[in-house]
N, CA, C and O atoms as CSV, one atom per row, in Angstrom:
chain,resi,resn,atom,element,x,y,z
A,1,MET,N,N,268.612,180.617,107.231
A,1,MET,CA,C,269.889,181.858,107.415
A,1,MET,C,C,268.358,183.237,106.919
A,1,MET,O,O,267.622,183.303,105.934
A,2,LYS,N,N,268.477,184.071,108.138
A,2,LYS,CA,C,268.362,184.907,107.880
A,2,LYS,C,C,268.936,186.202,107.076
A,2,LYS,O,O,268.475,187.008,106.267
A,3,SER,N,N,270.595,185.905,107.939
A,3,SER,CA,C,271.096,186.694,107.712
A,3,SER,C,C,271.622,187.198,106.049
A,3,SER,O,O,271.287,186.151,105.495
A,4,THR,N,N,272.100,187.910,105.100
A,4,THR,CA,C,272.521,188.664,104.141
A,4,THR,C,C,273.969,187.966,103.763
A,4,THR,O,O,275.049,188.061,104.346
A,5,LEU,N,N,273.611,187.246,102.604
A,5,LEU,CA,C,275.232,186.944,102.826
A,5,LEU,C,C,276.043,187.473,100.923
A,5,LEU,O,O,275.568,187.297,99.801
A,6,PHE,N,N,277.604,188.239,101.444
A,6,PHE,CA,C,277.849,188.583,100.400
A,6,PHE,C,C,278.912,188.294,99.240
A,6,PHE,O,O,280.023,188.165,99.753
A,7,ILE,N,N,278.948,188.156,97.914
A,7,ILE,CA,C,280.343,187.389,97.494
A,7,ILE,C,C,281.089,188.550,97.315
A,7,ILE,O,O,280.438,189.240,96.530
A,8,PHE,N,N,282.207,189.185,97.658
A,8,PHE,CA,C,283.529,189.862,97.140
A,8,PHE,C,C,283.858,189.233,95.789
A,8,PHE,O,O,283.224,188.181,95.707
A,9,PHE,N,N,284.328,189.372,95.091
A,9,PHE,CA,C,285.360,188.928,94.039
A,9,PHE,C,C,285.474,189.621,92.355
A,9,PHE,O,O,284.841,189.976,91.361
A,10,ALA,N,N,286.667,189.487,92.912
A,10,ALA,CA,C,286.528,190.360,91.245
A,10,ALA,C,C,287.468,189.646,89.984
A,10,ALA,O,O,288.566,189.172,90.278
A,11,LEU,N,N,286.935,189.597,88.471
A,11,LEU,CA,C,287.460,188.853,87.995
A,11,LEU,C,C,287.437,189.524,86.677
A,11,LEU,O,O,286.588,190.051,85.959
A,12,ILE,N,N,289.068,189.228,86.638
A,12,ILE,CA,C,289.209,190.381,85.093
A,12,ILE,C,C,289.163,189.456,84.245
A,12,ILE,O,O,289.694,188.348,84.318
A,13,LEU,N,N,288.151,190.144,82.936
A,13,LEU,CA,C,288.752,189.286,82.073
A,13,LEU,C,C,287.815,189.658,80.764
A,13,LEU,O,O,286.598,189.765,80.614
A,14,SER,N,N,288.910,189.799,79.919
A,14,SER,CA,C,287.844,190.431,78.861
A,14,SER,C,C,287.343,188.996,77.639
A,14,SER,O,O,287.688,187.824,77.489
A,15,GLY,N,N,286.473,189.837,77.049
A,15,GLY,CA,C,285.658,188.528,75.917
A,15,GLY,C,C,284.306,188.047,76.515
A,15,GLY,O,O,283.245,187.798,75.943
A,16,CYS,N,N,284.613,187.994,77.699
A,16,CYS,CA,C,283.410,186.753,78.651
A,16,CYS,C,C,281.988,187.094,78.342
A,16,CYS,O,O,281.642,188.036,77.630
A,17,ASN,N,N,281.417,186.484,78.772
A,17,ASN,CA,C,279.337,186.961,78.200
A,17,ASN,C,C,279.279,187.326,79.940
A,17,ASN,O,O,279.757,186.630,80.836
A,18,SER,N,N,278.580,188.561,80.077
A,18,SER,CA,C,278.375,188.897,81.290
A,18,SER,C,C,277.080,188.758,82.053
A,18,SER,O,O,275.909,188.929,81.712
A,19,GLY,N,N,277.743,188.335,83.386
A,19,GLY,CA,C,276.022,188.292,83.888
A,19,GLY,C,C,275.708,187.132,84.205
A,19,GLY,O,O,274.672,186.889,84.823
A,20,ASN,N,N,276.776,185.992,83.736
A,20,ASN,CA,C,276.622,184.370,83.914
A,20,ASN,C,C,277.125,183.617,84.913
A,20,ASN,O,O,276.694,182.563,85.381
A,21,HIS,N,N,278.382,184.456,85.287
A,21,HIS,CA,C,279.457,183.976,86.053
A,21,HIS,C,C,278.928,184.561,87.395
A,21,HIS,O,O,279.184,185.712,87.746
A,22,LYS,N,N,278.042,183.542,88.247
A,22,LYS,CA,C,277.926,183.446,89.712
A,22,LYS,C,C,278.455,183.171,90.427
A,22,LYS,O,O,279.277,182.412,89.913
A,23,VAL,N,N,278.633,183.226,91.390
A,23,VAL,CA,C,279.486,182.281,93.049
A,23,VAL,C,C,278.490,182.237,93.447
A,23,VAL,O,O,277.636,183.104,93.264
A,24,THR,N,N,278.313,180.958,94.256
A,24,THR,CA,C,277.449,180.717,95.298
A,24,THR,C,C,278.246,180.523,96.732
A,24,THR,O,O,279.261,179.845,96.896
A,25,TYR,N,N,277.551,181.267,97.704
A,25,TYR,CA,C,277.944,181.109,99.702
A,25,TYR,C,C,277.388,179.310,100.016
A,25,TYR,O,O,276.296,178.885,100.394
A,26,PRO,N,N,278.913,178.446,99.600
A,26,PRO,CA,C,278.666,177.078,100.306
A,26,PRO,C,C,277.564,177.313,101.422
A,26,PRO,O,O,277.620,178.391,102.013
A,27,PHE,N,N,276.417,176.278,101.824
A,27,PHE,CA,C,275.609,175.960,102.535
A,27,PHE,C,C,276.579,175.871,104.010
A,27,PHE,O,O,276.856,176.538,105.007
A,28,ARG,N,N,276.893,174.409,103.295
A,28,ARG,CA,C,278.185,174.649,105.182
A,28,ARG,C,C,279.171,175.878,105.835
A,28,ARG,O,O,279.366,176.151,107.019
A,29,ALA,N,N,279.707,176.502,104.622
A,29,ALA,CA,C,280.290,177.733,105.263
A,29,ALA,C,C,279.160,178.473,106.172
A,29,ALA,O,O,279.101,178.490,107.401
A,30,GLY,N,N,278.342,179.035,105.303
A,30,GLY,CA,C,276.681,179.561,106.097
A,30,GLY,C,C,276.467,179.409,107.304
A,30,GLY,O,O,276.576,180.066,108.340
A,31,GLU,N,N,276.071,178.215,106.922
A,31,GLU,CA,C,275.325,177.821,108.395
A,31,GLU,C,C,276.317,177.840,109.380
A,31,GLU,O,O,275.897,178.241,110.465
A,32,LEU,N,N,277.601,177.509,109.344
A,32,LEU,CA,C,278.493,177.924,109.711
A,32,LEU,C,C,279.469,178.680,110.226
A,32,LEU,O,O,280.368,178.488,111.044
A,33,ARG,N,N,278.996,179.840,109.389
A,33,ARG,CA,C,278.932,181.477,109.582
A,33,ARG,C,C,281.157,181.660,109.285
A,33,ARG,O,O,282.003,182.366,109.833
A,34,VAL,N,N,281.234,180.436,107.994
A,34,VAL,CA,C,282.442,180.355,108.043
A,34,VAL,C,C,283.200,181.644,106.522
A,34,VAL,O,O,282.968,181.470,105.326
A,35,SER,N,N,284.105,182.864,107.131
A,35,SER,CA,C,284.257,183.932,105.775
A,35,SER,C,C,285.623,183.122,105.340
A,35,SER,O,O,286.342,182.699,106.245
A,36,GLY,N,N,285.939,182.932,104.161
A,36,GLY,CA,C,287.206,182.586,103.808
A,36,GLY,C,C,287.750,183.452,102.222
A,36,GLY,O,O,287.347,184.521,101.762
A,37,ASP,N,N,288.627,182.644,101.769
A,37,ASP,CA,C,289.589,183.266,100.515
A,37,ASP,C,C,289.828,181.749,99.706
A,37,ASP,O,O,290.274,180.678,100.117
A,38,VAL,N,N,289.384,182.130,98.545
A,38,VAL,CA,C,289.469,181.333,97.780
A,38,VAL,C,C,290.649,181.863,95.740
A,38,VAL,O,O,290.580,182.780,94.922
A,39,SER,N,N,291.312,180.876,95.864
A,39,SER,CA,C,292.359,181.341,94.574
A,39,SER,C,C,292.025,180.458,93.292
A,39,SER,O,O,292.279,179.343,93.747
A,40,VAL,N,N,291.823,180.354,92.639
A,40,VAL,CA,C,291.359,179.523,91.564
A,40,VAL,C,C,292.082,179.745,89.982
A,40,VAL,O,O,292.356,180.900,89.654
A,41,LEU,N,N,292.318,178.836,89.216
A,41,LEU,CA,C,292.932,178.957,87.445
A,41,LEU,C,C,291.845,177.957,87.261
A,41,LEU,O,O,291.144,177.208,87.941
A,42,TYR,N,N,292.063,178.345,85.853
A,42,TYR,CA,C,290.847,177.499,84.895
A,42,TYR,C,C,291.501,177.885,83.063
A,42,TYR,O,O,292.176,178.817,82.625
A,43,ASP,N,N,290.991,176.855,82.513
A,43,ASP,CA,C,291.299,177.079,81.398
A,43,ASP,C,C,289.793,177.580,80.681
A,43,ASP,O,O,288.763,177.735,81.337
A,44,ILE,N,N,289.889,177.764,79.411
A,44,ILE,CA,C,289.033,178.258,78.314
A,44,ILE,C,C,289.082,177.509,77.090
A,44,ILE,O,O,289.990,177.428,76.263
A,45,ASN,N,N,287.998,176.999,77.117
A,45,ASN,CA,C,288.564,176.316,75.135
A,45,ASN,C,C,288.166,176.909,74.186
A,45,ASN,O,O,287.759,178.067,74.279
A,46,GLU,N,N,288.193,176.348,73.244
A,46,GLU,CA,C,287.376,177.420,71.977
A,46,GLU,C,C,285.449,177.069,71.407
A,46,GLU,O,O,284.739,177.128,70.403
A,47,GLU,N,N,285.392,176.760,72.660
A,47,GLU,CA,C,283.853,176.433,72.170
A,47,GLU,C,C,283.254,177.450,73.697
A,47,GLU,O,O,282.120,177.186,74.099
A,48,GLY,N,N,284.097,178.588,74.469
A,48,GLY,CA,C,283.980,178.992,75.390
A,48,GLY,C,C,283.223,178.406,76.740
A,48,GLY,O,O,282.125,178.744,77.181
A,49,ARG,N,N,283.919,177.667,77.131
A,49,ARG,CA,C,283.367,176.217,78.673
A,49,ARG,C,C,284.973,176.181,79.011
A,49,ARG,O,O,286.044,176.028,78.423
A,50,THR,N,N,284.442,176.428,80.382
A,50,THR,CA,C,285.796,176.235,81.588
A,50,THR,C,C,286.359,174.902,81.826
A,50,THR,O,O,285.975,173.742,81.977
A,51,ARG,N,N,287.082,175.360,81.803
A,51,ARG,CA,C,288.204,173.517,81.830
A,51,ARG,C,C,289.533,173.399,83.135
A,51,ARG,O,O,290.175,174.418,83.387
A,52,ASN,N,N,289.703,172.661,83.558
A,52,ASN,CA,C,291.104,172.235,84.344
A,52,ASN,C,C,291.048,173.190,85.320
A,52,ASN,O,O,292.010,173.758,85.837
A,53,ILE,N,N,289.897,173.346,85.549
A,53,ILE,CA,C,289.621,174.243,86.909
A,53,ILE,C,C,289.969,173.554,87.754
A,53,ILE,O,O,289.664,172.372,87.915
A,54,ARG,N,N,290.961,174.508,88.686
A,54,ARG,CA,C,292.049,174.052,90.220
A,54,ARG,C,C,292.104,175.375,90.799
A,54,ARG,O,O,292.308,176.535,90.441
A,55,VAL,N,N,291.802,174.631,91.984
A,55,VAL,CA,C,292.104,175.725,93.560
A,55,VAL,C,C,294.085,175.724,93.559
A,55,VAL,O,O,294.970,174.880,93.696
A,56,ILE,N,N,294.016,176.889,93.369
A,56,ILE,CA,C,295.551,176.877,94.540
A,56,ILE,C,C,295.942,177.631,95.432
A,56,ILE,O,O,297.058,178.006,95.791
A,57,ASN,N,N,294.414,177.923,95.928
A,57,ASN,CA,C,294.858,177.861,97.795
A,57,ASN,C,C,293.504,178.874,98.087
A,57,ASN,O,O,293.018,179.868,97.548
A,58,ALA,N,N,293.133,177.836,99.509
A,58,ALA,CA,C,292.123,177.673,99.778
A,58,ALA,C,C,291.571,178.138,101.529
A,58,ALA,O,O,290.778,177.341,102.030
A,59,GLU,N,N,291.806,178.847,102.030
A,59,GLU,CA,C,291.973,179.600,103.553
A,59,GLU,C,C,290.086,179.798,103.623
A,59,GLU,O,O,289.245,180.182,102.811
A,60,PRO,N,N,290.052,179.409,104.743
A,60,PRO,CA,C,290.099,177.655,105.446
A,60,PRO,C,C,289.679,176.855,103.971
A,60,PRO,O,O,289.136,177.158,102.908
A,61,LYS,N,N,290.388,175.434,104.719
A,61,LYS,CA,C,290.970,174.864,103.650
A,61,LYS,C,C,289.437,174.044,104.544
A,61,LYS,O,O,289.043,173.974,105.708
A,62,ASN,N,N,288.857,173.430,102.882
A,62,ASN,CA,C,287.497,172.521,102.564
A,62,ASN,C,C,286.564,173.215,102.684
A,62,ASN,O,O,285.621,172.425,102.640
A,63,TYR,N,N,286.106,174.361,102.832
A,63,TYR,CA,C,284.494,174.748,103.038
A,63,TYR,C,C,284.474,175.163,101.212
A,63,TYR,O,O,283.851,174.325,100.559
A,64,PHE,N,N,285.016,176.213,100.467
A,64,PHE,CA,C,284.563,176.527,99.161
A,64,PHE,C,C,285.216,175.967,98.440
A,64,PHE,O,O,285.117,176.502,97.335
A,65,GLU,N,N,286.178,174.756,98.419
A,65,GLU,CA,C,286.663,174.704,97.467
A,65,GLU,C,C,285.799,173.667,95.837
A,65,GLU,O,O,286.011,173.886,94.644
A,66,LYS,N,N,284.726,172.441,96.551
A,66,LYS,CA,C,284.281,172.884,96.103
A,66,LYS,C,C,282.795,173.412,94.937
A,66,LYS,O,O,282.476,173.319,93.752
A,67,SER,N,N,282.259,173.983,96.242
A,67,SER,CA,C,281.630,175.130,95.676
A,67,SER,C,C,281.846,175.929,93.926
A,67,SER,O,O,281.193,175.910,92.883
A,68,ILE,N,N,283.087,176.548,94.372
A,68,ILE,CA,C,283.986,177.370,93.212
A,68,ILE,C,C,284.344,176.913,92.380
A,68,ILE,O,O,284.794,177.627,91.483
A,69,LYS,N,N,284.330,174.692,92.153
A,69,LYS,CA,C,285.260,174.879,90.818
A,69,LYS,C,C,283.548,174.076,90.104
A,69,LYS,O,O,283.478,173.955,88.881
A,70,GLN,N,N,282.276,173.585,91.022
A,70,GLN,CA,C,280.934,173.721,90.396
A,70,GLN,C,C,280.732,174.959,89.705
A,70,GLN,O,O,280.335,174.974,88.540
A,71,ASP,N,N,281.027,176.177,90.470
A,71,ASP,CA,C,280.100,176.934,89.590
A,71,ASP,C,C,280.810,177.749,88.766
A,71,ASP,O,O,280.376,178.861,88.462
A,72,ILE,N,N,282.172,177.202,88.244
A,72,ILE,CA,C,283.269,178.109,86.875
A,72,ILE,C,C,282.784,177.081,85.975
A,72,ILE,O,O,282.350,177.231,84.833
A,73,SER,N,N,282.943,175.815,86.776
A,73,SER,CA,C,282.097,174.479,85.477
A,73,SER,C,C,280.518,175.124,84.884
A,73,SER,O,O,279.690,174.510,84.211
A,74,LYS,N,N,280.442,176.501,85.367
A,74,LYS,CA,C,278.850,176.451,84.001
A,74,LYS,C,C,278.722,177.700,83.723
A,74,LYS,O,O,277.648,178.302,83.735
A,75,TRP,N,N,280.058,178.286,83.393
A,75,TRP,CA,C,280.030,179.399,83.031
A,75,TRP,C,C,280.614,179.694,81.305
A,75,TRP,O,O,281.415,179.006,80.673
A,76,GLN,N,N,280.177,180.456,81.035
A,76,GLN,CA,C,280.027,180.033,79.134
A,76,GLN,C,C,280.850,181.351,79.131
A,76,GLN,O,O,280.612,182.324,79.847
A,77,PHE,N,N,282.099,181.212,77.998
A,77,PHE,CA,C,282.854,182.547,77.799
A,77,PHE,C,C,282.542,182.100,76.122
A,77,PHE,O,O,282.273,181.026,75.583
A,78,ALA,N,N,282.727,183.498,75.621
A,78,ALA,CA,C,283.099,183.825,74.369
A,78,ALA,C,C,284.005,182.688,73.435
A,78,ALA,O,O,285.116,182.210,73.659
A,79,THR,N,N,283.149,182.488,72.415
A,79,THR,CA,C,283.303,181.377,71.299
A,79,THR,C,C,284.764,181.845,70.769
A,79,THR,O,O,284.953,183.061,70.787
A,80,ASN,N,N,286.144,180.765,70.154
A,80,ASN,CA,C,286.651,180.641,69.399
A,80,ASN,C,C,288.156,181.835,70.174
A,80,ASN,O,O,289.089,182.471,69.683
A,81,ASN,N,N,287.696,181.624,71.385
A,81,ASN,CA,C,288.899,183.013,72.235
A,81,ASN,C,C,289.732,182.012,73.859
A,81,ASN,O,O,289.560,182.619,74.916
A,82,PRO,N,N,290.410,180.851,73.961
A,82,PRO,CA,C,290.312,179.905,74.266
A,82,PRO,C,C,291.822,180.656,74.905
A,82,PRO,O,O,292.688,181.125,74.168
A,83,ARG,N,N,291.912,180.638,76.767
A,83,ARG,CA,C,292.504,181.062,77.337
A,83,ARG,C,C,293.389,179.872,78.284
A,83,ARG,O,O,292.842,178.822,78.624
A,84,LYS,N,N,294.450,180.114,78.555
A,84,LYS,CA,C,294.697,179.162,79.563
A,84,LYS,C,C,295.673,180.019,81.175
A,84,LYS,O,O,296.573,180.860,81.166
A,85,ASP,N,N,295.106,179.457,82.132
A,85,ASP,CA,C,296.107,179.499,83.748
A,85,ASP,C,C,294.488,180.946,83.838
A,85,ASP,O,O,294.599,181.687,84.814
A,86,VAL,N,N,293.696,181.126,83.266
A,86,VAL,CA,C,292.777,182.286,83.581
A,86,VAL,C,C,292.544,182.380,85.495
A,86,VAL,O,O,291.942,181.506,86.118
A,87,ARG,N,N,293.081,183.449,86.055
A,87,ARG,CA,C,293.158,183.343,87.842
A,87,ARG,C,C,291.344,184.375,87.859
A,87,ARG,O,O,290.693,185.129,87.134
A,88,LEU,N,N,291.242,183.464,89.708
A,88,LEU,CA,C,289.802,184.137,89.734
A,88,LEU,C,C,290.538,184.155,91.425
A,88,LEU,O,O,290.985,183.156,91.988
A,89,ASP,N,N,290.510,185.367,91.921
A,89,ASP,CA,C,290.061,185.151,93.557
A,89,ASP,C,C,289.090,185.809,93.740
A,89,ASP,O,O,288.555,186.702,93.082
A,90,VAL,N,N,288.804,185.205,94.933
A,90,VAL,CA,C,287.373,185.307,95.567
A,90,VAL,C,C,287.302,185.009,96.874
A,90,VAL,O,O,287.412,183.840,97.244
A,91,SER,N,N,287.047,186.349,98.019
A,91,SER,CA,C,286.513,186.780,98.810
A,91,SER,C,C,284.761,186.100,99.379
A,91,SER,O,O,283.782,186.622,98.846
A,92,TYR,N,N,284.610,185.363,100.068
A,92,TYR,CA,C,283.260,184.722,100.546
A,92,TYR,C,C,283.032,185.430,102.069
A,92,TYR,O,O,283.398,184.691,102.982
A,93,ARG,N,N,282.578,186.524,102.422
A,93,ARG,CA,C,281.930,186.881,103.836
A,93,ARG,C,C,280.372,187.223,103.555
A,93,ARG,O,O,279.593,187.360,102.612
A,94,LEU,N,N,280.419,187.286,105.345
A,94,LEU,CA,C,279.287,187.670,105.556
A,94,LEU,C,C,279.110,188.729,106.451
A,94,LEU,O,O,279.700,189.440,107.265
A,95,ASP,N,N,277.574,188.418,105.707
A,95,ASP,CA,C,277.193,190.565,106.905
A,95,ASP,C,C,276.811,190.115,108.090
A,95,ASP,O,O,276.524,190.906,108.988
């Protein structure tokens, strides 16, 4: 696919290791030219790893949920700063 894919998202979180928090556009959604929005909650443990990732809203359904959960599960944050219910809103848009 030659079109440029843009993902706009806001992550307001202090104490994070910047630069490694990437969100990828799901292949299926890109092929079908689907845009959408997802809201996620997750926890950060003492080791700085994400846990308990839950999608609280996704429109349209069944396009972005798996991808965002996989992406967030790879993120690393500062240690010794656990948090509960960190919210992330992602807007997936095609150019």
